[in-house]
C-alpha angles and dihedrals in degrees: 000000000000123000118266118245121239116230099241097202090054092047090057093049103041137044133183127243121223091263093051101260118136121245122208137178121244123251128239094042102107107075145353090058099149097086095040116096121246090244091055093048091049090053092050091056094064121082122244133214115246115245122248093249091065102029095080091056093049092047089057090053092049104044096167098044 
């Protein structure tokens, strides 16, 4: 059986934790930061765990994660 291909765009956006959960970065953090509060920008810096409704789809795209 041939090897499965990794979806390269997904591999750049998501990473796995040690326990197998999927980490993602938060949206709205790249530009237009002047009107956002410091508290909001601090919260956007931290990574988030992907929800269970999307994690099965991402795991299919990253078969060797």
